[in-house]
VMD Tcl script that draws the C-alpha trace (Angstrom):
set ca {
  {-3.10 -31.30 12.58}
  {-6.18 -30.73 10.43}
  {-7.01 -27.63 12.43}
  {-3.77 -26.05 11.21}
  {-4.85 -26.62 7.63}
  {-7.85 -24.40 8.35}
  {-6.33 -21.68 10.53}
  {-2.99 -21.10 8.81}
  {-4.49 -20.04 5.45}
  {-7.05 -17.86 7.25}
  {-4.30 -16.25 9.32}
  {-2.14 -15.68 6.24}
  {-5.05 -14.17 4.33}
  {-5.96 -11.81 7.18}
  {-2.30 -10.81 7.57}
  {-2.02 -10.12 3.86}
  {-5.16 -7.98 3.83}
  {-3.97 -6.05 6.90}
  {-0.56 -5.45 5.30}
  {-2.18 -4.27 2.06}
  {-4.43 -1.82 3.94}
  {-1.48 -0.53 5.99}
  {0.62 -0.07 2.84}
  {-2.21 1.72 1.04}
  {-2.75 4.01 4.03}
  {0.95 4.86 4.32}
  {1.13 5.68 0.60}
  {-1.94 7.90 0.96}
  {-0.41 9.71 3.93}
  {2.88 10.22 2.05}
  {1.00 11.64 -0.92}
  {-0.96 14.00 1.31}
  {2.24 15.17 3.02}
  {3.83 15.89 -0.36}
  {0.78 17.84 -1.49}
  {0.76 19.87 1.72}
  {4.47 20.66 1.35}
  {3.85 21.90 -2.19}
  {0.94 24.02 -0.98}
  {3.07 25.48 1.82}
  {5.82 26.37 -0.69}
  {3.27 28.11 -2.93}
  {1.90 30.09 0.00}
  {5.40 31.04 1.16}
  {6.23 32.25 -2.34}
  {3.06 34.33 -2.45}
  {3.86 35.77 0.97}
  {7.38 36.72 -0.12}
  {6.00 38.37 -3.27}
  {3.52 40.37 -1.20}
  {6.29 41.44 1.18}
  {8.45 42.58 -1.74}
  {5.55 44.57 -3.18}
  {4.87 46.16 0.20}
  {8.51 47.16 0.74}
  {9.16 48.31 -2.83}
  {6.11 50.55 -3.19}
  {6.12 53.59 -0.88}
  {2.98 54.05 1.19}
}
mol new
graphics top color blue
foreach p $ca { graphics top sphere $p radius 0.5 }
foreach p [lrange $ca 0 end-1] q [lrange $ca 1 end] { graphics top cylinder $p $q radius 0.2 }
display resetview
């Protein structure tokens, strides 16, 4: 029974640390995905502007 008093808190602590690291990583990945989506939108807007300029001005 005494062995449980040692291993259960250690197990809970390790589980908590692992969950915290997983949560932090998933938040980081979500933030990076959002930033990439914004960057893609900016690039698409620039591309559309360049296409409009190319079609509106005669060569």
